[in-house]
LUMBA-924255 format. One record per residue (C-alpha): residue in three letters; x, y, z. Coordinates in pm, whole numbers. Layout:
# residues N
<drense 'ALA',<X,Y,Z>>
...
END
This chain:
# residues 535
<drense 'MET',<677,21006,7222>>
<drense 'GLU',<704,20897,6858>>
<drense 'ALA',<1004,21025,6664>>
<drense 'THR',<924,21186,6330>>
<drense 'VAL',<1088,21007,6038>>
<drense 'PRO',<1151,21240,5744>>
<drense 'ALA',<1066,21128,5395>>
<drense 'ALA',<1334,20951,5193>>
<drense 'PRO',<1525,21197,4971>>
<drense 'PHE',<1536,20965,4669>>
<drense 'PRO',<1270,20743,4510>>
<drense 'LEU',<1280,20383,4631>>
<drense 'ALA',<1548,20472,4887>>
<drense 'ARG',<1337,20345,5175>>
<drense 'SER',<1274,19999,5026>>
<drense 'VAL',<1625,19960,4891>>
<drense 'SER',<1767,20066,5226>>
<drense 'GLY',<1564,19809,5414>>
<drense 'ARG',<1671,19524,5186>>
<drense 'LEU',<2034,19599,5115>>
<drense 'VAL',<2190,19856,5346>>
<drense 'LEU',<2231,19647,5660>>
<drense 'PRO',<2384,19336,5495>>
<drense 'ALA',<2600,19555,5271>>
<drense 'ALA',<2724,19756,5570>>
<drense 'LEU',<2800,19439,5766>>
<drense 'LEU',<2996,19301,5471>>
<drense 'LEU',<3192,19627,5435>>
<drense 'LEU',<3270,19629,5806>>
<drense 'ALA',<3382,19266,5803>>
<drense 'ALA',<3596,19319,5491>>
<drense 'GLY',<3770,19624,5638>>
<drense 'CYS',<3832,19454,5973>>
<drense 'LEU',<3965,19134,5815>>
<drense 'LEU',<4194,19335,5588>>
<drense 'GLN',<4330,19515,5894>>
<drense 'ILE',<4370,19191,6091>>
<drense 'PHE',<4562,19006,5820>>
<drense 'ALA',<4753,19286,5649>>
<drense 'GLY',<4740,19603,5860>>
<drense 'TYR',<4882,19720,6189>>
<drense 'SER',<4738,19825,6524>>
<drense 'HIS',<4979,20103,6609>>
<drense 'VAL',<5223,20343,6451>>
<drense 'ASP',<5496,20128,6602>>
<drense 'LEU',<5451,19901,6303>>
<drense 'SER',<5651,19580,6324>>
<drense 'GLY',<5610,19549,6699>>
<drense 'HIS',<5234,19547,6672>>
<drense 'ALA',<5173,19340,6362>>
<drense 'TRP',<4939,19081,6514>>
<drense 'GLY',<4734,19301,6743>>
<drense 'SER',<4847,19559,6993>>
<drense 'ASP',<5125,19472,7234>>
<drense 'ASP',<4907,19578,7528>>
<drense 'ALA',<4639,19326,7427>>
<drense 'TYR',<4877,19046,7522>>
<drense 'ILE',<4898,19183,7875>>
<drense 'SER',<4526,19102,7907>>
<drense 'TYR',<4581,18759,7750>>
<drense 'ARG',<4854,18687,8006>>
<drense 'TYR',<4621,18773,8293>>
<drense 'ALA',<4351,18549,8145>>
<drense 'LEU',<4600,18265,8099>>
<drense 'ASN',<4732,18295,8454>>
<drense 'LEU',<4374,18297,8584>>
<drense 'VAL',<4277,17968,8419>>
<drense 'GLU',<4609,17810,8521>>
<drense 'GLY',<4520,17875,8885>>
<drense 'HIS',<4759,18163,8957>>
<drense 'GLY',<4485,18426,8993>>
<drense 'LEU',<4441,18758,8815>>
<drense 'VAL',<4813,18833,8810>>
<drense 'PHE',<5085,18922,8562>>
<drense 'ASN',<5348,18715,8741>>
<drense 'PRO',<5248,18427,8969>>
<drense 'GLY',<5284,18541,9329>>
<drense 'GLU',<5274,18916,9248>>
<drense 'ARG',<4935,19086,9281>>
<drense 'VAL',<4933,19389,9054>>
<drense 'GLU',<4631,19506,8852>>
<drense 'GLY',<4808,19584,8527>>
<drense 'TYR',<4496,19562,8312>>
<drense 'SER',<4217,19819,8270>>
<drense 'ASN',<3958,19585,8120>>
<drense 'LEU',<3836,19332,8377>>
<drense 'LEU',<3533,19217,8178>>
<drense 'TYR',<3739,19156,7864>>
<drense 'VAL',<3998,18955,8060>>
<drense 'LEU',<3717,18742,8203>>
<drense 'LEU',<3566,18695,7855>>
<drense 'MET',<3907,18579,7727>>
<drense 'ALA',<3956,18334,8014>>
<drense 'PRO',<3742,18049,7869>>
<drense 'ALA',<3934,18077,7542>>
<drense 'ALA',<4261,18066,7736>>
<drense 'ALA',<4145,17737,7886>>
<drense 'LEU',<4038,17587,7551>>
<drense 'VAL',<4287,17702,7287>>
<drense 'SER',<4663,17731,7270>>
<drense 'PRO',<4821,18065,7365>>
<drense 'ASP',<4893,18123,6995>>
<drense 'GLY',<4519,18111,6924>>
<drense 'LEU',<4408,18375,7174>>
<drense 'TYR',<4454,18666,6935>>
<drense 'ALA',<4228,18499,6678>>
<drense 'VAL',<3959,18452,6943>>
<drense 'SER',<3997,18814,7053>>
<drense 'ALA',<3977,18950,6697>>
<drense 'GLY',<3671,18737,6626>>
<drense 'MET',<3505,18858,6946>>
<drense 'ASN',<3582,19217,6853>>
<drense 'LEU',<3435,19174,6507>>
<drense 'LEU',<3117,19040,6665>>
<drense 'PHE',<3097,19338,6903>>
<drense 'ALA',<3149,19582,6615>>
<drense 'GLY',<2880,19406,6409>>
<drense 'ILE',<2629,19427,6694>>
<drense 'ALA',<2716,19795,6739>>
<drense 'LEU',<2648,19854,6369>>
<drense 'LEU',<2313,19674,6395>>
<drense 'LEU',<2209,19884,6696>>
<drense 'LEU',<2315,20202,6517>>
<drense 'TYR',<2117,20107,6208>>
<drense 'ARG',<1797,20027,6397>>
<drense 'PHE',<1823,20340,6611>>
<drense 'SER',<1894,20579,6321>>
<drense 'ARG',<1627,20407,6110>>
<drense 'SER',<1368,20488,6377>>
<drense 'ARG',<1464,20856,6387>>
<drense 'LEU',<1593,20947,6042>>
<drense 'GLY',<1486,20891,5685>>
<drense 'ALA',<1587,20581,5493>>
<drense 'PHE',<1871,20754,5309>>
<drense 'GLU',<2007,20928,5619>>
<drense 'SER',<2001,20612,5829>>
<drense 'ALA',<2171,20422,5545>>
<drense 'ALA',<2444,20687,5529>>
<drense 'VAL',<2501,20674,5905>>
<drense 'THR',<2531,20294,5895>>
<drense 'VAL',<2757,20267,5590>>
<drense 'LEU',<2988,20543,5715>>
<drense 'PHE',<3032,20350,6039>>
<drense 'ALA',<3127,20042,5837>>
<drense 'LEU',<3374,20251,5635>>
<drense 'SER',<3559,20383,5939>>
<drense 'PRO',<3923,20265,5928>>
<drense 'SER',<3957,20362,6295>>
<drense 'VAL',<3694,20099,6380>>
<drense 'TRP',<3884,19842,6171>>
<drense 'VAL',<4197,19913,6375>>
<drense 'ALA',<4004,19877,6700>>
<drense 'VAL',<3882,19532,6596>>
<drense 'ALA',<4229,19423,6483>>
<drense 'SER',<4400,19557,6796>>
<drense 'GLY',<4287,19273,7022>>
<drense 'LEU',<4195,19534,7285>>
<drense 'GLU',<3851,19580,7442>>
<drense 'THR',<3772,19891,7238>>
<drense 'PRO',<3488,19741,7024>>
<drense 'LEU',<3317,19615,7340>>
<drense 'VAL',<3339,19962,7493>>
<drense 'LEU',<3205,20120,7173>>
<drense 'LEU',<2912,19875,7172>>
<drense 'ILE',<2834,19968,7534>>
<drense 'GLN',<2849,20339,7449>>
<drense 'ILE',<2610,20303,7153>>
<drense 'ALA',<2373,20083,7355>>
<drense 'THR',<2382,20340,7638>>
<drense 'TRP',<2294,20614,7388>>
<drense 'VAL',<1998,20416,7253>>
<drense 'LEU',<1861,20327,7599>>
<drense 'ALA',<1918,20678,7736>>
<drense 'GLU',<1715,20829,7451>>
<drense 'ARG',<1434,20579,7506>>
<drense 'THR',<1439,20638,7881>>
<drense 'ALA',<1418,21014,7824>>
<drense 'GLU',<1106,20953,7616>>
<drense 'GLU',<941,20687,7834>>
<drense 'GLY',<1054,20770,8187>>
<drense 'SER',<1126,20491,8439>>
<drense 'GLY',<1024,20197,8225>>
<drense 'ARG',<1196,19891,8086>>
<drense 'ALA',<1457,20104,7907>>
<drense 'ALA',<1560,20265,8238>>
<drense 'TRP',<1617,19927,8401>>
<drense 'GLY',<1804,19809,8094>>
<drense 'LEU',<2022,20119,8118>>
<drense 'SER',<2093,20043,8485>>
<drense 'ALA',<2196,19688,8398>>
<drense 'LEU',<2416,19822,8119>>
<drense 'ALA',<2578,20055,8372>>
<drense 'VAL',<2701,19749,8563>>
<drense 'VAL',<2851,19604,8244>>
<drense 'SER',<3013,19938,8159>>
<drense 'VAL',<3182,19972,8498>>
<drense 'LEU',<3325,19621,8461>>
<drense 'SER',<3435,19678,8101>>
<drense 'ARG',<3702,19938,8177>>
<drense 'ALA',<3853,20115,8473>>
<drense 'ASP',<3694,20438,8342>>
<drense 'GLY',<3371,20263,8244>>
<drense 'PHE',<3177,20449,8512>>
<drense 'ILE',<3195,20766,8302>>
<drense 'THR',<2952,20643,8034>>
<drense 'PRO',<2657,20566,8268>>
<drense 'PHE',<2723,20878,8475>>
<drense 'LEU',<2695,21089,8160>>
<drense 'ALA',<2374,20903,8073>>
<drense 'ALA',<2239,20982,8421>>
<drense 'GLY',<2334,21349,8372>>
<drense 'PHE',<2151,21355,8039>>
<drense 'LEU',<1839,21207,8201>>
<drense 'GLY',<1861,21468,8476>>
<drense 'LEU',<1872,21747,8215>>
<drense 'ARG',<1559,21596,8061>>
<drense 'GLY',<1383,21597,8397>>
<drense 'ARG',<1384,21216,8433>>
<drense 'TRP',<1524,21229,8784>>
<drense 'ARG',<1399,20892,8901>>
<drense 'ALA',<1565,20715,8610>>
<drense 'ALA',<1878,20928,8653>>
<drense 'PHE',<1913,20829,9019>>
<drense 'THR',<1852,20463,8934>>
<drense 'VAL',<2130,20462,8674>>
<drense 'ALA',<2367,20660,8895>>
<drense 'GLY',<2291,20431,9189>>
<drense 'SER',<2368,20118,8987>>
<drense 'THR',<2692,20276,8870>>
<drense 'LEU',<2803,20381,9218>>
<drense 'ALA',<2711,20046,9372>>
<drense 'THR',<2904,19851,9111>>
<drense 'PHE',<3205,20081,9128>>
<drense 'GLY',<3202,20066,9508>>
<drense 'LEU',<3195,19686,9517>>
<drense 'LEU',<3467,19669,9254>>
<drense 'THR',<3682,19911,9456>>
<drense 'LEU',<3642,19695,9768>>
<drense 'ALA',<3743,19390,9566>>
<drense 'ARG',<4051,19575,9437>>
<drense 'LEU',<4150,19681,9787>>
<drense 'SER',<4111,19327,9913>>
<drense 'TYR',<4299,19158,9629>>
<drense 'TYR',<4550,19417,9506>>
<drense 'GLY',<4568,19664,9795>>
<drense 'TRP',<4483,19976,9590>>
<drense 'PRO',<4147,20143,9511>>
<drense 'LEU',<4231,20197,9142>>
<drense 'PRO',<4415,19984,8886>>
<drense 'ASN',<4792,20013,8875>>
<drense 'THR',<4753,20139,8518>>
<drense 'TYR',<4590,20459,8645>>
<drense 'TYR',<4886,20540,8871>>
<drense 'ALA',<5132,20457,8593>>
<drense 'LYS',<4959,20663,8324>>
<drense 'VAL',<4808,20971,8493>>
<drense 'THR',<5132,21149,8576>>
<drense 'SER',<5291,21495,8557>>
<drense 'SER',<5083,21812,8595>>
<drense 'LEU',<4726,21858,8481>>
<drense 'LEU',<4836,22141,8251>>
<drense 'LEU',<5096,21921,8082>>
<drense 'ARG',<4847,21637,8040>>
<drense 'MET',<4586,21868,7891>>
<drense 'GLU',<4841,22012,7650>>
<drense 'HIS',<4941,21664,7537>>
<drense 'GLY',<4578,21549,7513>>
<drense 'GLY',<4478,21859,7319>>
<drense 'LEU',<4753,21816,7063>>
<drense 'GLN',<4669,21449,7023>>
<drense 'LEU',<4300,21528,6983>>
<drense 'LEU',<4383,21784,6714>>
<drense 'SER',<4600,21530,6533>>
<drense 'ALA',<4330,21262,6547>>
<drense 'VAL',<4056,21501,6435>>
<drense 'ILE',<4257,21606,6130>>
<drense 'GLY',<4393,21262,6049>>
<drense 'THR',<4073,21055,6074>>
<drense 'GLY',<3812,21284,5919>>
<drense 'LEU',<3650,21379,6249>>
<drense 'LEU',<3668,21754,6190>>
<drense 'VAL',<3329,21773,6017>>
<drense 'TYR',<3175,21559,6289>>
<drense 'LEU',<3299,21794,6559>>
<drense 'ALA',<3135,22079,6370>>
<drense 'ALA',<2809,21882,6390>>
<drense 'PHE',<2846,21841,6767>>
<drense 'LEU',<2906,22215,6798>>
<drense 'ALA',<2606,22305,6580>>
<drense 'ALA',<2377,22064,6766>>
<drense 'GLY',<2502,22198,7099>>
<drense 'VAL',<2439,22560,7006>>
<drense 'LYS',<2095,22472,6875>>
<drense 'GLY',<2010,22284,7193>>
<drense 'LEU',<2133,22558,7425>>
<drense 'LYS',<1907,22810,7256>>
<drense 'ARG',<1616,22603,7381>>
<drense 'GLY',<1769,22530,7722>>
<drense 'LEU',<1998,22267,7877>>
<drense 'GLY',<1720,22011,7868>>
<drense 'ALA',<1720,22024,7488>>
<drense 'LEU',<2085,21918,7451>>
<drense 'PRO',<2108,21593,7250>>
<drense 'PHE',<2267,21292,7419>>
<drense 'PRO',<2567,21288,7181>>
<drense 'VAL',<2653,21647,7275>>
<drense 'VAL',<2633,21576,7649>>
<drense 'PHE',<2832,21256,7607>>
<drense 'ALA',<3103,21413,7389>>
<drense 'ALA',<3146,21709,7625>>
<drense 'GLY',<3195,21484,7926>>
<drense 'TRP',<3412,21225,7756>>
<drense 'LEU',<3641,21476,7585>>
<drense 'ALA',<3692,21654,7917>>
<drense 'TYR',<3806,21320,8062>>
<drense 'TYR',<4025,21260,7756>>
<drense 'LEU',<4205,21590,7816>>
<drense 'TYR',<4232,21520,8190>>
<drense 'ILE',<4422,21195,8136>>
<drense 'GLY',<4636,21345,7860>>
<drense 'GLY',<4498,21149,7567>>
<drense 'ASP',<4586,20790,7490>>
<drense 'VAL',<4887,20607,7354>>
<drense 'PHE',<4663,20439,7098>>
<drense 'TYR',<4577,20761,6916>>
<drense 'ASP',<4200,20756,6840>>
<drense 'ARG',<4093,20459,7058>>
<drense 'PHE',<3888,20672,7301>>
<drense 'LEU',<3735,20883,7023>>
<drense 'LEU',<3551,20618,6821>>
<drense 'PHE',<3209,20717,6954>>
<drense 'LEU',<3248,21047,6767>>
<drense 'PHE',<3200,20865,6436>>
<drense 'PRO',<2850,20715,6487>>
<drense 'MET',<2722,21001,6701>>
<drense 'GLY',<2870,21266,6471>>
<drense 'THR',<2722,21114,6154>>
<drense 'PHE',<2384,21084,6324>>
<drense 'LEU',<2386,21453,6422>>
<drense 'LEU',<2501,21559,6076>>
<drense 'PHE',<2229,21372,5892>>
<drense 'GLN',<1971,21476,6146>>
<drense 'LEU',<2058,21835,6061>>
<drense 'ALA',<2069,21751,5689>>
<drense 'ALA',<1721,21595,5703>>
<drense 'GLU',<1581,21916,5850>>
<drense 'THR',<1709,22115,5552>>
<drense 'ARG',<1518,21883,5313>>
<drense 'ARG',<1791,21908,5049>>
<drense 'PRO',<1849,21553,4923>>
<drense 'ARG',<2131,21642,4686>>
<drense 'ALA',<2319,21816,4968>>
<drense 'ALA',<2270,21507,5188>>
<drense 'ALA',<2407,21282,4914>>
<drense 'LEU',<2712,21505,4861>>
<drense 'LEU',<2768,21514,5238>>
<drense 'ALA',<2769,21134,5255>>
<drense 'VAL',<3029,21114,4976>>
<drense 'LEU',<3243,21385,5138>>
<drense 'LEU',<3242,21210,5475>>
<drense 'ALA',<3335,20877,5318>>
<drense 'VAL',<3628,21039,5139>>
<drense 'LEU',<3746,21217,5455>>
<drense 'GLN',<3741,20892,5649>>
<drense 'LEU',<3910,20684,5381>>
<drense 'VAL',<4187,20939,5317>>
<drense 'ALA',<4356,20785,5622>>
<drense 'LEU',<4422,20471,5417>>
<drense 'GLY',<4684,20666,5225>>
<drense 'THR',<4824,20881,5506>>
<drense 'ASP',<4814,20675,5828>>
<drense 'PRO',<5099,20422,5873>>
<drense 'ARG',<4856,20179,6037>>
<drense 'PHE',<4716,20113,5688>>
<drense 'ARG',<5040,20025,5509>>
<drense 'PHE',<4906,19683,5422>>
<drense 'SER',<5150,19399,5370>>
<drense 'HIS',<5146,19022,5393>>
<drense 'PRO',<5295,18806,5532>>
<drense 'LYS',<5339,18997,5855>>
<drense 'TYR',<5654,19040,6056>>
<drense 'ASP',<5621,19078,6434>>
<drense 'ARG',<5955,19128,6605>>
<drense 'TRP',<5828,19086,6961>>
<drense 'VAL',<5657,18755,6890>>
<drense 'LEU',<5983,18637,6736>>
<drense 'LEU',<6187,18761,7031>>
<drense 'GLY',<5951,18625,7296>>
<drense 'ARG',<5959,18276,7151>>
<drense 'HIS',<6340,18283,7125>>
<drense 'LEU',<6390,18394,7486>>
<drense 'GLY',<6146,18136,7619>>
<drense 'ARG',<6320,17860,7424>>
<drense 'GLU',<6683,17961,7490>>
<drense 'HIS',<6657,18105,7844>>
<drense 'PRO',<6390,17912,8036>>
<drense 'GLY',<6338,18041,8390>>
<drense 'ALA',<6521,18371,8329>>
<drense 'LEU',<6391,18685,8497>>
<drense 'LEU',<6318,18933,8217>>
<drense 'ALA',<6304,19313,8250>>
<drense 'VAL',<6121,19459,7952>>
<drense 'ASP',<5983,19790,7826>>
<drense 'ALA',<5719,19623,7605>>
<drense 'ALA',<5534,19405,7852>>
<drense 'GLY',<5285,19235,7620>>
<drense 'LYS',<5407,18997,7352>>
<drense 'ILE',<5760,18931,7477>>
<drense 'PRO',<5652,18811,7826>>
<drense 'PHE',<5346,18635,7681>>
<drense 'PHE',<5528,18430,7417>>
<drense 'SER',<5835,18366,7634>>
<drense 'GLY',<5638,18265,7942>>
<drense 'LEU',<5914,18422,8153>>
<drense 'PRO',<5858,18609,8480>>
<drense 'ALA',<5888,18976,8387>>
<drense 'ILE',<5956,19319,8532>>
<drense 'ASP',<5752,19581,8345>>
<drense 'MET',<5999,19871,8327>>
<drense 'LEU',<5725,20122,8238>>
<drense 'GLY',<5525,20031,8548>>
<drense 'LEU',<5189,19913,8413>>
<drense 'ASN',<5243,19575,8577>>
<drense 'ASP',<5485,19679,8850>>
<drense 'ALA',<5355,19845,9167>>
<drense 'LYS',<5688,19999,9265>>
<drense 'ILE',<5731,20181,8934>>
<drense 'GLY',<5360,20245,8878>>
<drense 'HIS',<5320,20420,9212>>
<drense 'GLY',<5656,20594,9198>>
<drense 'GLN',<5742,20939,9075>>
<drense 'SER',<5778,21031,8710>>
<drense 'SER',<6137,21018,8591>>
<drense 'ASP',<6092,21375,8463>>
<drense 'ASP',<5796,21589,8581>>
<drense 'ALA',<5848,21823,8287>>
<drense 'TYR',<5782,21537,8044>>
<drense 'PHE',<5461,21348,7969>>
<drense 'ASN',<5379,21064,7731>>
<drense 'VAL',<5084,20843,7823>>
<drense 'GLY',<5201,20519,7980>>
<drense 'HIS',<5567,20599,7911>>
<drense 'SER',<5645,20864,8172>>
<drense 'LYS',<5762,20645,8460>>
<drense 'SER',<6075,20437,8491>>
<drense 'ASP',<6316,20338,8768>>
<drense 'LEU',<6636,20184,8633>>
<drense 'PRO',<6811,20158,8974>>
<drense 'TYR',<6512,19960,9107>>
<drense 'VAL',<6509,19736,8800>>
<drense 'LEU',<6882,19665,8834>>
<drense 'SER',<6841,19600,9208>>
<drense 'ARG',<6617,19304,9122>>
<drense 'GLN',<6905,19159,8916>>
<drense 'PRO',<6710,19048,8610>>
<drense 'ASP',<6882,18792,8390>>
<drense 'LEU',<6773,18966,8070>>
<drense 'ILE',<6685,19329,7989>>
<drense 'ALA',<6492,19393,7666>>
<drense 'VAL',<6478,19759,7561>>
<drense 'TRP',<6494,19995,7269>>
<drense 'ILE',<6853,20080,7189>>
<drense 'ARG',<6749,20422,7064>>
<drense 'GLY',<6439,20617,6966>>
<drense 'TRP',<6126,20774,7111>>
<drense 'TRP',<6008,20460,7291>>
<drense 'GLY',<6317,20438,7509>>
<drense 'LEU',<6315,20364,7880>>
<drense 'ARG',<6347,20733,7955>>
<drense 'ARG',<6271,21040,7750>>
<drense 'GLY',<6567,20974,7523>>
<drense 'PRO',<6748,20663,7407>>
<drense 'VAL',<6853,20381,7638>>
<drense 'LEU',<7224,20352,7574>>
<drense 'GLU',<7424,20036,7626>>
<drense 'PRO',<7669,20194,7878>>
<drense 'GLU',<7384,20297,8108>>
<drense 'ILE',<7289,19934,8161>>
<drense 'ALA',<7631,19778,8115>>
<drense 'GLU',<7822,20005,8353>>
<drense 'LYS',<7563,20004,8632>>
<drense 'GLY',<7454,19643,8614>>
<drense 'GLY',<7737,19450,8453>>
<drense 'TYR',<7532,19359,8146>>
<drense 'ARG',<7634,19332,7785>>
<drense 'LEU',<7440,19321,7463>>
<drense 'PHE',<7325,18971,7367>>
<drense 'TYR',<7076,19012,7082>>
<drense 'LEU',<6956,19270,6831>>
<drense 'VAL',<6617,19251,6659>>
<drense 'ASN',<6508,19404,6331>>
<drense 'ALA',<6279,19695,6421>>
<drense 'ASP',<6200,19786,6062>>
<drense 'PRO',<5838,19732,5952>>
<drense 'GLU',<5948,19492,5680>>
<drense 'PHE',<6090,19142,5704>>
<drense 'LYS',<6468,19109,5678>>
<drense 'SER',<6705,18818,5663>>
<drense 'PRO',<6800,18775,5937>>
<drense 'ASN',<6547,18945,6165>>
<drense 'PHE',<6728,18832,6478>>
<drense 'VAL',<7103,18855,6539>>
<drense 'ASP',<7308,18708,6823>>
<drense 'VAL',<7579,18972,6885>>
<drense 'ARG',<7751,18822,7189>>
<drense 'ASN',<8065,18762,6981>>
<drense 'ALA',<8025,19061,6749>>
<drense 'SER',<8261,19359,6745>>
<drense 'ARG',<8154,19703,6858>>
<drense 'LYS',<8178,19821,6496>>
<drense 'GLU',<7947,19542,6376>>
<drense 'ILE',<7693,19622,6649>>
<drense 'LEU',<7686,19991,6555>>
<drense 'ARG',<7642,19897,6189>>
<drense 'LEU',<7341,19679,6273>>
<drense 'VAL',<7184,19954,6487>>
<drense 'ASP',<7224,20197,6197>>
<drense 'GLU',<7041,19944,5979>>
<drense 'ASP',<6735,19958,6210>>
<drense 'TYR',<6821,19670,6441>>
<drense 'ASP',<6709,19907,6714>>
<drense 'TYR',<6564,19668,6971>>
<drense 'GLY',<6811,19485,7194>>
<drense 'VAL',<6840,19234,7475>>
<drense 'PHE',<7109,19269,7739>>
<drense 'GLY',<7222,18980,7954>>
<drense 'ARG',<7470,18897,8221>>
<drense 'PRO',<7784,18706,8124>>
<drense 'ALA',<7780,18327,8141>>
<drense 'GLY',<7752,18185,8488>>
<drense 'GLY',<7447,18364,8619>>
<drense 'LEU',<7200,18338,8333>>
<drense 'PRO',<6953,18047,8312>>
<drense 'GLY',<6987,17880,7975>>
<drense 'GLY',<7263,18121,7876>>
END
């Protein structure tokens, strides 16, 4: 079935679009991503996430251990699946074998930029085949001007790969709905395999595509896609059971905690915050309008973006949102703009379409002035890179307990206890420290267990929201129970200070409190001389 392409709303828009829009959009996307990589941040926790997200370095550590012959492990000899992105870890493994550890982030960011560029190209070609020249140009340029996408590329996480898979699934699902069980259906089934491997929750995308095909009456294609998804997930589960001993990644057990009601409340509030803060509110209105319009004609008339958004947002609320704010919501940008300009094209009001494009661009770019991730500065200061290198140099062989299990273990090379449980089976599968409290990935801790393992060093926040428990981690709690004392304080301010790192082993209590009040909020505790390697 041929899609009807509306006429271009402005003279010469079609020819200009074909010549200039795609390269211009790619340049805008690259410029925004490079700006974010070199001068922006990946998380509201600014200075600790200057060069990519802290969690990205967990994946790099698994990739590095794999190529060094230790297996897919966080610590050699301990089999825990503390990553949620198997395919991305495997893609990073060749780089881990070829470049120095310091170069892995650059490889990851470059890979992410490539994935985002391919996603933009797919979006352009798909919207060009179904919308007018102006509308398809607007959809493409608005994708390039999405600061949330820039952050995803700069994060070093697998998010751009997942977004590319989601857009490709959308394109192939629409073609399969039109053609039936043809080449597009088999391509969609192959993509389902890739999706399941890309993330622990990657099975959701192809299952939603299969549901969409079922609503369109393409049952044979739907069963083919669902079968590929189930087969891949089943084999992956057997592999997990054999290697790690659990059917799901340790990250699932560590993150999906507390009651469903509490998780949904947290996820709902986070969704509301992201919708307001990133310009998604208008897009959600488009999903709602398209959904109502489709339901009037029957379930089979629901557009793929509506089906996909309904299923994915339900999952988002089920898990309680995400610690990385809008990471799981990026698909709303391309799908939402497509629906909006599809509706705009039907009204045949070119001036209204032009004003809509400008409005959406402004709404998206407002985040540059309101979101702390876009407080651009250069050169960067990354406290956990600094700390990791110091601990690896000064305390070789020390057992490190840490509440930020990415950069500090990665750059130190030390064996580590992840005190939040992502990479520790005992904590990850244990009970929440407080069932009345929920914060994704930060709800579980077990200080008595950590102290029972007698780590040589304990790196934690001294105070603040990101503490080991719901409140601050105070020095007496560690010192009195484990015999530790404060060794180092690190500047936790977003900006560079002189010094950024302070050895406080010989400092007075008054001096330590003064430094903490001056935002030296991240500390390392150690045992007195005699039991500490390199101490």
